[in-house]
C-alpha positions as a printed Julia matrix, in Angstrom:
713×3 Matrix{Float64}:
  -99.6   -29.16  -26.11
  -96.69  -29.17  -23.67
  -96.65  -26.07  -21.47
  -93.92  -24.78  -19.2
  -94.77  -23.13  -15.88
  -91.89  -21.74  -13.89
  -91.93  -20.51  -10.3
  -89.04  -19.32   -8.16
  -88.98  -18.01   -4.61
  -86.06  -15.97   -3.29
  -85.22  -14.49    0.09
  -86.46  -10.89    0.41
  -83.37   -9.84    2.33
  -83.69   -6.42    3.97
  -87.01   -6.11    2.11
  -85.08   -5.29   -1.06
  -88.08   -6.35   -3.16
  -90.66   -4.24   -1.35
  -93.03   -2.77   -3.93
  -92.93    0.55   -2.11
  -89.12    0.7    -2.25
  -88.42    3.14   -5.1
  -84.86    1.9    -5.48
  -85.88   -1.75   -5.65
  -85.39   -3.69   -8.88
  -88.99   -4.83   -8.55
  -90.03   -1.47   -9.97
  -88.25   -2.29  -13.22
  -90.08   -5.56  -13.82
  -92.5    -5.76  -16.73
  -94.97   -8.41  -17.82
  -93.43  -10.36  -20.68
  -89.81   -9.71  -19.72
  -87.47  -12.55  -20.62
  -86.43  -14.92  -17.85
  -83.62  -17.38  -18.53
  -82.84  -20.24  -16.17
  -79.64  -22.29  -16.09
  -78.89  -25.43  -14.07
  -75.41  -25.65  -12.58
  -73.7   -28.81  -11.35
  -70.56  -28.54   -9.22
  -67.96  -31.01  -10.45
  -65.31  -32.8    -8.4
  -62.58  -30.51   -9.72
  -64.44  -27.46   -8.48
  -65.74  -26.31  -11.85
  -69.44  -25.87  -12.57
  -71.11  -27.47  -15.56
  -74.02  -25.35  -16.76
  -77.04  -26.82  -18.54
  -79.48  -24.54  -20.36
  -82.76  -24.63  -18.47
  -85.44  -22.59  -20.13
  -86.25  -19.17  -21.55
  -89.64  -17.85  -20.51
  -91.7   -14.68  -20.21
  -92.43  -13.12  -16.83
  -96.11  -13.51  -15.97
  -96.47  -12.17  -12.42
  -94.59  -11.45   -9.21
  -95.39  -10.67   -5.6
  -93.49  -10.06   -2.37
  -93.96  -10.03    1.37
  -91.51   -9.17    4.12
  -89.61  -12.45    3.79
  -89.97  -13.8     0.25
  -90.24  -12.7    -3.35
  -92.12  -14.95   -5.81
  -91.72  -14.89   -9.59
  -93.96  -16.76  -12.05
  -93.17  -17.2   -15.72
  -94.63  -19.18  -18.62
  -93.7   -20.22  -22.14
  -94.4   -18.32  -25.35
  -97.68  -20.15  -25.98
  -99.25  -18.36  -23.01
  -99.3   -15.15  -25.0
 -100.4   -16.67  -28.32
 -104.09  -16.26  -27.55
 -104.89  -14.01  -30.51
 -107.4   -15.39  -33.0
 -106.41  -16.78  -36.4
 -108.95  -15.92  -39.11
 -106.9   -16.57  -42.24
 -108.09  -20.12  -42.91
 -108.69  -20.69  -46.62
 -109.86  -23.62  -48.71
 -107.08  -24.78  -51.05
 -108.39  -27.09  -53.78
 -104.83  -27.9   -54.93
 -103.61  -28.39  -51.37
 -101.49  -26.32  -49.0
  -98.59  -27.82  -47.1
  -98.78  -27.93  -43.33
  -95.38  -26.26  -43.36
  -96.71  -23.2   -45.21
  -99.81  -23.16  -43.04
  -97.69  -23.14  -39.87
  -95.56  -20.3   -41.26
  -98.72  -18.29  -41.97
 -100.1   -18.88  -38.46
  -96.8   -17.84  -36.87
  -96.53  -14.76  -39.09
 -100.1   -13.78  -38.17
  -99.12  -14.18  -34.51
  -96.15  -11.86  -35.2
  -93.56  -14.48  -34.3
  -90.16  -13.71  -35.8
  -88.93  -16.35  -38.25
  -85.78  -16.73  -36.16
  -87.87  -17.81  -33.18
  -89.28  -21.04  -34.6
  -88.26  -24.2   -36.43
  -90.62  -26.33  -38.51
  -89.82  -29.85  -39.63
  -89.25  -29.78  -43.43
  -91.16  -33.08  -43.55
  -94.36  -31.01  -43.26
  -93.71  -29.55  -46.72
  -94.84  -32.93  -48.06
  -98.1   -33.09  -46.09
 -100.86  -31.32  -48.03
 -104.34  -30.41  -46.8
 -107.19  -28.65  -48.58
 -109.46  -27.72  -45.68
 -109.34  -24.26  -44.12
 -108.05  -23.75  -40.61
 -111.05  -22.94  -38.39
 -111.26  -19.77  -36.33
 -109.15  -20.62  -33.27
 -106.39  -19.1   -31.16
 -102.94  -19.14  -32.76
 -101.64  -21.72  -30.32
 -104.62  -23.98  -31.04
 -104.03  -23.59  -34.77
 -100.43  -24.74  -34.31
 -101.61  -27.71  -32.28
 -104.08  -28.72  -35.02
 -101.24  -28.53  -37.57
  -98.98  -30.58  -35.31
 -101.66  -33.24  -34.85
 -102.48  -33.37  -38.57
  -98.77  -33.81  -39.33
  -98.15  -36.42  -36.59
  -95.85  -33.95  -34.87
  -95.16  -32.59  -31.43
  -95.28  -28.89  -30.65
  -93.15  -27.43  -27.89
  -90.85  -24.61  -26.85
  -87.2   -25.57  -26.61
  -84.77  -24.39  -23.96
  -83.74  -21.31  -25.94
  -87.35  -20.16  -26.29
  -87.83  -21.27  -29.9
  -91.09  -22.85  -31.04
  -90.44  -26.34  -32.4
  -92.8   -28.31  -34.65
  -91.26  -31.72  -35.13
  -92.33  -35.13  -36.41
  -93.02  -37.7   -33.69
  -93.36  -41.11  -35.28
  -91.19  -43.89  -36.62
  -90.85  -42.82  -40.25
  -91.2   -45.1   -43.22
  -87.8   -45.98  -44.68
  -86.62  -46.99  -48.12
  -83.27  -48.45  -49.15
  -81.72  -48.3   -52.61
  -78.37  -48.52  -54.34
  -76.93  -47.55  -57.69
  -74.26  -50.23  -57.31
  -76.02  -53.57  -56.98
  -75.94  -56.65  -59.12
  -78.93  -57.95  -61.06
  -80.05  -60.47  -58.4
  -79.67  -57.98  -55.53
  -82.61  -56.53  -53.56
  -81.31  -53.47  -51.73
  -84.84  -52.5   -50.71
  -85.16  -55.73  -48.71
  -82.44  -54.95  -46.16
  -85.03  -53.15  -43.98
  -87.56  -56.0   -43.74
  -85.62  -57.93  -41.04
  -86.39  -61.2   -42.84
  -83.98  -64.11  -43.14
  -82.21  -63.94  -46.47
  -81.28  -66.65  -48.94
  -77.93  -66.84  -50.68
  -76.55  -67.95  -54.04
  -73.28  -69.78  -54.53
  -70.94  -66.96  -55.57
  -67.46  -67.18  -57.08
  -65.98  -64.89  -54.42
  -62.9   -66.14  -52.6
  -63.91  -68.66  -49.89
  -67.55  -67.54  -50.13
  -69.35  -70.76  -51.09
  -69.3   -73.64  -48.62
  -69.38  -77.38  -49.29
  -72.81  -78.15  -47.86
  -75.21  -80.1   -50.02
  -77.8   -77.31  -50.35
  -76.58  -74.62  -52.72
  -78.49  -72.26  -55.01
  -76.83  -71.45  -58.32
  -77.45  -68.25  -60.18
  -79.81  -68.31  -63.15
  -78.77  -66.47  -66.25
  -79.41  -62.76  -66.29
  -82.47  -62.11  -68.42
  -84.8   -59.22  -69.18
  -88.02  -61.24  -69.13
  -88.83  -60.7   -65.44
  -87.07  -63.71  -63.94
  -87.66  -64.36  -60.23
  -84.65  -64.48  -57.95
  -84.15  -65.63  -54.37
  -84.94  -63.33  -51.48
  -81.51  -61.79  -51.2
  -80.5   -58.58  -49.52
  -78.05  -56.1   -50.99
  -75.32  -57.57  -53.19
  -72.88  -55.09  -54.67
  -71.95  -55.01  -58.32
  -68.42  -54.04  -57.36
  -65.95  -56.73  -56.26
  -63.12  -55.92  -53.88
  -59.55  -56.25  -55.14
  -56.9   -58.44  -53.52
  -56.21  -55.69  -50.96
  -59.94  -55.29  -50.17
  -60.25  -51.92  -51.91
  -62.8   -51.07  -54.6
  -62.37  -49.12  -57.8
  -65.64  -47.38  -56.85
  -66.86  -47.85  -53.31
  -70.32  -49.48  -53.27
  -72.98  -47.55  -51.38
  -76.45  -48.14  -49.99
  -78.72  -45.17  -49.36
  -81.54  -45.18  -46.8
  -84.09  -42.37  -46.96
  -86.7   -41.72  -44.3
  -90.11  -40.12  -44.52
  -89.14  -37.68  -41.76
  -86.18  -36.97  -39.51
  -85.05  -39.96  -37.44
  -82.66  -40.34  -34.54
  -81.34  -43.65  -33.23
  -78.81  -44.87  -30.71
  -77.0   -47.59  -32.62
  -77.87  -50.12  -35.28
  -77.07  -53.69  -36.25
  -75.59  -54.83  -39.57
  -76.14  -58.45  -40.7
  -73.85  -59.58  -43.55
  -73.61  -62.67  -45.71
  -70.93  -65.37  -45.42
  -68.01  -63.04  -46.11
  -68.31  -59.57  -44.74
  -66.55  -56.31  -45.57
  -64.01  -54.72  -43.28
  -64.96  -51.04  -43.11
  -68.08  -48.95  -43.58
  -68.49  -45.17  -43.45
  -71.87  -43.77  -42.38
  -72.76  -40.44  -43.99
  -75.74  -38.82  -42.22
  -77.69  -36.01  -43.91
  -80.61  -33.9   -42.85
  -82.46  -31.65  -45.27
  -79.55  -32.14  -47.72
  -77.0   -30.88  -45.19
  -74.18  -33.2   -44.12
  -74.52  -33.94  -40.39
  -71.8   -36.52  -39.73
  -69.3   -38.94  -41.29
  -68.7   -41.9   -38.99
  -66.23  -44.68  -39.85
  -66.54  -48.21  -38.45
  -63.61  -50.6   -39.15
  -63.25  -54.24  -38.16
  -66.75  -55.39  -39.07
  -68.01  -58.88  -38.24
  -70.83  -60.95  -39.74
  -73.28  -59.49  -37.22
  -72.0   -56.15  -36.04
  -73.65  -53.86  -33.5
  -72.76  -50.2   -34.1
  -72.97  -48.53  -30.69
  -73.14  -44.91  -31.69
  -75.54  -42.02  -31.2
  -76.38  -40.9   -34.71
  -77.55  -37.32  -35.26
  -81.02  -36.78  -36.64
  -81.08  -37.69  -40.31
  -83.47  -38.15  -43.18
  -80.86  -39.81  -45.39
  -78.16  -42.25  -44.33
  -75.56  -43.46  -46.82
  -73.5   -46.57  -46.06
  -70.25  -46.43  -48.02
  -68.15  -49.61  -47.93
  -64.57  -48.39  -48.23
  -62.91  -51.76  -47.68
  -64.35  -55.17  -48.43
  -63.42  -58.79  -48.09
  -60.73  -59.49  -50.72
  -62.13  -60.77  -54.02
  -65.72  -60.62  -52.72
  -68.82  -58.58  -53.23
  -70.51  -56.8   -50.31
  -73.48  -58.88  -49.18
  -75.67  -57.02  -46.64
  -78.7   -59.02  -45.54
  -80.31  -56.68  -43.0
  -79.87  -53.4   -41.21
  -81.75  -53.07  -37.93
  -82.03  -49.7   -36.3
  -81.6   -49.64  -32.55
  -83.14  -47.74  -29.69
  -84.67  -44.3   -30.01
  -83.26  -43.28  -26.62
  -80.44  -44.27  -24.3
  -81.92  -42.92  -21.06
  -82.97  -45.57  -18.5
  -84.89  -45.08  -15.27
  -83.65  -47.83  -12.96
  -84.37  -48.84   -9.39
  -81.77  -47.57   -6.93
  -80.11  -45.42   -9.57
  -82.64  -42.87  -10.83
  -85.86  -43.86   -9.09
  -86.35  -42.87   -5.45
  -89.68  -44.74   -5.11
  -91.24  -47.68   -6.84
  -93.31  -46.63   -9.86
  -97.05  -46.37   -9.46
  -98.81  -47.86  -12.47
 -102.42  -47.23  -13.47
 -104.46  -49.24  -15.95
 -106.4   -46.76  -18.1
 -109.77  -47.39  -19.66
 -109.38  -49.47  -22.79
 -110.37  -48.04  -26.13
 -112.12  -50.57  -28.33
 -112.22  -48.55  -31.53
 -110.77  -45.26  -32.72
 -112.6   -43.28  -35.39
 -110.76  -40.46  -37.16
 -113.25  -38.03  -38.66
 -112.71  -36.71  -42.17
 -114.26  -33.35  -43.05
 -115.01  -32.91  -46.75
 -115.71  -29.45  -48.19
 -118.01  -29.05  -51.19
 -119.24  -26.05  -53.14
 -122.82  -24.95  -52.6
 -125.47  -25.4   -55.27
 -127.48  -22.45  -53.91
 -127.3   -18.85  -55.08
 -125.09  -16.38  -53.3
 -126.63  -14.95  -50.15
 -126.08  -11.97  -47.9
 -123.36  -12.83  -45.37
 -123.05   -9.45  -43.66
 -124.73   -6.04  -43.71
 -123.54   -3.25  -41.46
 -123.45    0.54  -41.32
 -119.9     1.73  -40.76
 -118.27    5.11  -40.35
 -115.94    5.97  -43.24
 -113.32    8.71  -43.26
 -110.69    9.69  -45.79
 -108.0     8.22  -43.51
 -109.97    5.19  -42.36
 -111.79    3.71  -45.32
 -111.36   -0.01  -44.57
 -113.48   -2.34  -42.49
 -113.33   -6.08  -41.79
 -116.4    -8.34  -41.66
 -116.2   -11.74  -39.96
 -118.28  -14.8   -40.84
 -119.5   -17.59  -38.6
 -119.24  -20.23  -41.36
 -116.49  -20.81  -43.94
 -117.52  -19.0   -47.11
 -116.35  -18.33  -50.66
 -117.24  -16.37  -53.82
 -117.23  -13.17  -51.76
 -118.48   -9.89  -53.2
 -119.28   -6.52  -51.65
 -121.17   -3.35  -52.53
 -122.72   -0.21  -51.08
 -126.5    -0.46  -51.72
 -126.77    3.05  -53.23
 -127.19    3.0   -56.99
 -127.22    5.15  -60.09
 -129.19    4.25  -63.19
 -127.13    3.98  -66.36
 -127.45    2.78  -69.93
 -124.79    1.45  -72.26
 -125.01    3.9   -75.17
 -123.49    1.33  -77.55
 -126.13   -0.66  -79.4
 -125.21   -4.36  -79.49
 -121.84   -3.82  -77.83
 -121.62   -7.51  -76.86
 -121.98   -8.82  -80.44
 -123.55  -11.99  -79.02
 -126.1   -12.25  -81.82
 -124.27  -10.55  -84.67
 -123.36   -7.02  -85.8
 -126.77   -5.36  -85.88
 -126.43   -1.59  -85.43
 -122.97   -1.41  -86.98
 -121.88   -0.33  -90.46
 -119.22   -2.26  -92.4
 -118.82   -4.77  -89.58
 -117.67   -8.35  -90.08
 -118.6   -11.08  -87.63
 -116.69  -14.01  -86.1
 -119.42  -16.44  -85.04
 -117.06  -18.72  -83.1
 -115.76  -15.9   -80.91
 -119.07  -13.96  -80.99
 -117.36  -10.68  -81.76
 -116.72   -8.29  -84.64
 -113.42   -7.66  -86.4
 -111.75   -5.32  -88.88
 -108.78   -5.96  -91.16
 -107.14   -4.1   -94.06
 -106.21   -6.26  -97.01
 -104.43   -3.47  -98.95
 -103.16   -1.03  -96.32
 -106.04    1.41  -96.73
 -108.17    2.47  -93.76
 -111.05    0.16  -92.89
 -113.47    0.96  -90.08
 -116.79   -0.03  -88.59
 -119.09    2.71  -87.34
 -122.07    3.33  -85.04
 -123.62    6.75  -84.44
 -124.34    7.89  -80.85
 -125.83   11.07  -79.37
 -123.52   13.08  -77.07
 -124.22   16.1   -74.81
 -121.9    19.07  -74.46
 -120.16   19.33  -71.08
 -120.82   15.71  -70.17
 -118.06   13.31  -69.24
 -118.14    9.86  -70.88
 -116.44    6.54  -70.17
 -115.51    4.32  -73.14
 -114.17    0.77  -72.75
 -113.78   -2.37  -74.84
 -111.98   -5.68  -75.15
 -109.54   -5.96  -78.06
 -107.38   -8.75  -79.48
 -105.09   -8.81  -82.48
 -105.06  -11.99  -84.53
 -102.22  -14.37  -83.79
 -100.95  -15.41  -87.23
  -97.66  -15.83  -89.12
  -96.0   -12.82  -90.62
  -95.07   -9.36  -89.39
  -97.79   -6.87  -88.47
  -97.86   -3.52  -90.25
 -100.37   -0.72  -89.83
 -102.24    1.03  -87.04
 -105.43    0.36  -85.04
 -107.62    2.7   -83.03
 -110.97    3.03  -81.29
 -112.33    6.58  -81.09
 -115.3     8.93  -81.22
 -115.44   11.45  -84.06
 -117.8    14.42  -84.38
 -119.37   13.67  -87.72
 -119.84   17.33  -88.78
 -116.65   18.99  -87.5
 -114.56   15.83  -87.9
 -113.37   16.39  -84.28
 -111.72   13.32  -82.8
 -112.09   12.39  -79.13
 -111.22    9.5   -76.79
 -108.75    7.89  -79.21
 -107.97    4.57  -77.52
 -104.52    3.56  -78.76
 -104.52    0.02  -80.14
 -101.03    0.0   -81.63
  -99.08   -3.28  -81.46
  -97.24   -2.38  -78.25
 -100.52   -1.39  -76.56
 -102.3    -4.71  -77.0
  -99.46   -7.2   -76.94
  -99.16  -10.12  -77.11
 -101.33  -11.18  -80.02
 -103.99  -13.8   -79.48
 -104.89  -12.49  -75.99
 -107.8   -10.22  -75.02
 -106.84   -6.79  -73.66
 -109.2    -4.34  -71.94
 -108.66   -0.7   -72.88
 -110.55    2.39  -71.73
 -110.67    6.19  -71.82
 -112.56    9.11  -70.25
 -113.21   12.42  -72.0
 -115.52   15.42  -71.81
 -117.52   16.28  -74.93
 -117.69   19.93  -75.93
 -120.33   19.67  -78.67
 -123.87   18.27  -78.54
 -124.99   16.14  -81.43
 -124.17   13.0   -83.35
 -120.76   11.41  -82.93
 -119.38    8.39  -84.76
 -118.02    5.57  -82.62
 -115.34    4.01  -84.84
 -113.05    1.02  -84.75
 -110.61    1.32  -87.61
 -107.39   -0.18  -88.86
 -104.68    0.07  -91.44
 -103.35   -3.26  -90.24
 -102.92   -6.52  -92.09
 -104.11   -8.66  -89.16
 -107.6    -8.95  -87.8
 -108.48   -6.7   -84.85
 -111.22   -8.42  -82.83
 -113.51   -6.27  -80.67
 -115.98   -7.24  -77.96
 -117.88   -5.86  -74.94
 -117.91   -2.21  -76.0
 -119.28    0.1   -73.33
 -120.04    3.84  -73.43
 -121.5     5.45  -70.3
 -122.6     9.05  -69.7
 -121.0     9.55  -66.26
 -122.39   13.05  -65.8
 -125.96   11.91  -66.38
 -125.58    9.09  -63.88
 -123.46   10.68  -61.1
 -124.11   14.4   -61.65
 -121.8    17.23  -62.65
 -118.62   17.25  -60.57
 -119.3    13.82  -59.04
 -118.14   11.69  -61.94
 -115.73    8.87  -60.96
 -112.27    8.74  -62.5
 -111.03    6.13  -64.95
 -109.4     3.93  -62.3
 -112.68    3.74  -60.41
 -114.65    2.95  -63.57
 -112.2     0.25  -64.65
 -112.49   -1.39  -61.25
 -116.2    -1.16  -60.45
 -118.16   -0.93  -63.71
 -118.77   -4.2   -65.5
 -120.3    -4.7   -68.93
 -124.06   -4.05  -69.05
 -126.8    -2.81  -71.32
 -129.2    -1.18  -68.82
 -128.33   -1.48  -65.12
 -128.28   -0.06  -61.62
 -124.63    0.57  -60.87
 -123.35    0.97  -57.3
 -122.73    4.68  -56.87
 -119.71    4.25  -54.61
 -116.64    2.1   -54.95
 -116.41   -0.84  -52.59
 -114.01   -3.75  -53.06
 -112.61   -6.65  -51.07
 -108.88   -6.07  -50.58
 -108.19   -9.03  -48.29
 -110.18  -12.12  -47.38
 -110.22  -15.71  -46.2
 -112.98  -18.23  -45.65
 -113.87  -16.4   -42.42
 -113.47  -12.68  -43.1
 -113.46  -10.0   -45.76
 -111.75   -6.61  -45.53
 -113.46   -4.02  -47.73
 -112.15   -0.69  -48.95
 -114.48    2.17  -49.89
 -113.74    5.04  -52.26
 -115.67    8.17  -53.1
 -117.67    8.34  -49.86
 -117.3     9.42  -46.23
 -119.6     9.31  -43.23
 -122.03    6.55  -42.13
 -122.27    4.01  -44.95
 -124.14    0.75  -45.24
 -122.01   -2.05  -46.71
 -123.15   -5.5   -47.82
 -121.01   -8.63  -48.29
 -122.43  -11.58  -50.21
 -121.12  -15.08  -50.85
 -121.76  -18.78  -50.47
 -121.22  -21.11  -47.53
 -119.18  -24.26  -48.08
 -121.17  -27.45  -47.63
 -119.35  -29.9   -45.34
 -119.88  -33.6   -44.91
 -118.1   -36.06  -42.67
 -116.78  -39.57  -43.03
 -114.78  -41.78  -40.66
 -111.74  -44.02  -40.82
 -111.68  -46.64  -38.05
 -109.0   -48.66  -36.33
 -109.79  -51.56  -34.01
 -107.59  -51.41  -30.9
 -109.04  -53.89  -28.41
 -111.86  -56.49  -28.25
 -113.62  -54.44  -25.57
 -113.64  -50.88  -24.36
 -114.96  -47.48  -25.36
 -115.45  -45.89  -28.76
 -113.38  -42.75  -29.27
 -113.74  -40.23  -32.11
 -110.9   -37.93  -33.11
 -111.85  -34.88  -35.14
 -109.19  -32.68  -36.71
 -110.95  -30.27  -39.11
 -107.88  -30.13  -41.4
 -108.16  -33.82  -42.31
 -110.12  -34.77  -45.43
 -108.04  -37.38  -47.26
 -108.57  -41.1   -46.55
 -104.85  -42.0   -46.5
 -104.11  -39.03  -44.25
 -106.85  -40.13  -41.86
 -105.55  -43.72  -41.87
 -102.03  -42.55  -40.97
 -103.49  -40.5   -38.13
 -105.55  -43.47  -36.96
 -102.38  -45.56  -36.7
 -100.46  -42.79  -34.92
 -103.2   -41.85  -32.44
 -104.19  -45.49  -32.09
 -100.7   -46.36  -30.83
 -101.11  -43.69  -28.17
 -104.57  -44.88  -27.1
 -103.46  -48.49  -27.14
 -100.81  -47.51  -24.59
 -103.27  -47.9   -21.74
 -100.75  -47.83  -18.86
  -99.81  -44.67  -17.03
  -96.99  -44.31  -14.52
  -96.27  -41.91  -11.67
  -92.56  -41.8   -10.94
  -90.46  -40.12   -8.28
  -86.78  -39.86   -9.11
  -83.66  -37.9    -8.23
  -84.26  -35.11  -10.76
  -82.68  -34.68  -14.18
  -82.59  -31.19  -15.76
  -82.13  -32.7   -19.23
  -85.58  -34.32  -19.33
  -88.49  -32.51  -20.99
  -92.1   -33.36  -21.62
  -92.49  -35.61  -24.7
  -89.08  -37.24  -24.11
  -88.97  -41.02  -24.22
  -87.02  -43.25  -21.86
  -86.72  -46.87  -20.79
  -88.25  -47.87  -17.45
  -86.92  -50.87  -15.59
  -89.64  -53.51  -15.32
  -89.6   -57.1   -14.13
  -92.05  -58.37  -16.76
  -91.42  -56.2   -19.8
  -87.8   -55.79  -20.91
  -87.01  -52.43  -22.47
  -90.32  -50.9   -21.39
  -90.56  -47.61  -23.28
  -92.41  -44.66  -21.76
  -93.16  -41.13  -22.97
  -93.01  -38.3   -20.45
  -96.27  -36.33  -20.33
  -95.6   -34.23  -17.23
  -92.26  -33.4   -15.64
  -91.99  -31.43  -12.4
  -88.49  -30.41  -11.32
  -87.89  -28.86   -7.91
  -84.8   -27.35   -6.34
  -84.48  -26.54   -2.65
  -80.81  -27.03   -2.01
  -81.01  -30.22   -4.07
  -82.93  -31.56   -7.06
  -86.01  -33.75   -6.83
  -88.53  -34.57   -9.49
  -91.73  -36.37  -10.39
  -92.8   -37.72  -13.77
  -96.13  -38.68  -15.23
  -95.56  -40.97  -18.18
  -97.49  -43.19  -20.51
  -96.29  -46.4   -22.05
  -95.23  -45.7   -25.61
  -96.25  -48.23  -28.25
  -94.87  -46.35  -31.26
  -91.57  -48.23  -31.18
  -92.89  -51.64  -30.08
  -92.48  -53.22  -33.51
  -88.92  -51.88  -33.75
  -88.1   -53.19  -30.29
  -89.49  -56.62  -31.09
  -87.48  -56.83  -34.27
  -84.35  -55.75  -32.42
  -84.86  -58.33  -29.68
  -85.6   -61.05  -32.23
  -82.29  -60.29  -33.9
  -80.27  -60.83  -30.72
């Protein structure tokens, strides 16, 4: 991770920065205050050109009688809080969304960072381990083949750092054209075409086969447009070729290689994230044309041929992208000393470790047990786990004994205990339906106690069938002697809509008369009303008079049972990840023992290898986010290029404020033309004049591109 350390020393004139001087500005300094640095260059005309330097946070300061020292660092210095929100995502979570979550957890404003949209397409399933926020961002950057840094305005940047895969296509190409082949840098073959002055008189000519639909094989051509230029070189519809890249790409020039007759003018349309970045017109093309232009970063480049060769198609054999930088460190120009090169230890083989998460086959176990202090205002507590876990549950181990007063409320084995009940064996539930509009009900008698509060709940579903519903449905308790109705769960159409879906309904009421009551489910309706999991609990008998929970509590914490020990107090998980659970307690204050149970994920490891050299060391690279084989292979190629770059350079040069760590540049070398290096450490000093040192490593990421470019010259 690139870090920025900034130090400045100023003259303590008249001891203006004395810490004992009450009027000194030093007394207004605070840790974390913003420090912005600008570099100014005096021009020949007397003006000053300012270059943004950096925006940092003040870390410390000190003063003596002669000097005042300030030290500042980048935003990552303060991102040492711990990230616990890692979660296993079986369907995958994009690295983009994961980075946003880490930054939000670190309380970084969304305006203070930029994340490469490419990361929206990189999915991982593994949870982020418990690490500092800055380490979490670095793991994301590594898993996405990105670099992480703070830019000169203080923004956090997460950006792709590899040569992206490219694809070329066109919606205006003839049947023997291969637009996708213009990026392979291969020599192309050509057919004899009827274009004006296109076909020569040499003895070797290939003539077009007839266009067929039976999979005929054609020569290895590049792009050949369907459109033919008119006599004036213009097209009715300008032919286009579109190049899309896997991630953002920036280049300094490119080379176009055309067939025997070449067009006159091309317009480059550069887009990034669907936003137009630039329209650049190049007239006066030749058969091999080098476009010397610094293109903006793009992920889509459209070549529009606005003027062709009269009476000819556009024939584009190859497009070769140029350098990724235009900065050169040369002897006698930038360098003040000869570079010092070091041969690093060779790496024979790189192994990228894949971590695979699996569910446990063991029963849930106790993950945490702790006595906490609960108040009415502070009724939440967070438990942290040492291992990634799932299937989390929590409870307070204080119980009440309760019995479901409904006999056979589950209907698993039939309708025993019920009068007039009909049974649906497939659904394992009972149902009622009125064929003629008269009331139909099923009944079970239960014993109730005066003054006791009861909780009634059930699952209900109305049949999904053609035709309009008419009638009324209800679940209630009726005093058999006095015909007094209680509870009365409303099951009208609007209460349990839509049809064909189970709905849970409940009620709480206090009974005023001891004796037998009829538990009824009745209907006037012409569609079946299915009923399942009926539960009736005497809350007063279980919790005691005045301590009965309310209906919201019962709905949340009481599940279906026949005879059970029910947790006396409400305790639920309101927030969790693979590494923590935040519980909320209701109905209790004071010291309370809380238990969290769950299962640990079972992890296994596998490796993807890349051979780098015949001899050397074996290096393993373990990023816990990586589980997929293709993902690991891409990382092995990316990291392998870095490890294969086994030359390191120490450079002294005149000092350039524009250079940052992770920048790439060309280094003049007698034996390797266009030697590409990546800056790993850049120290810039100013003491009346600029001077600088660089630590850099040879960069192999663009070697293949450079070779192709040189081969094309």
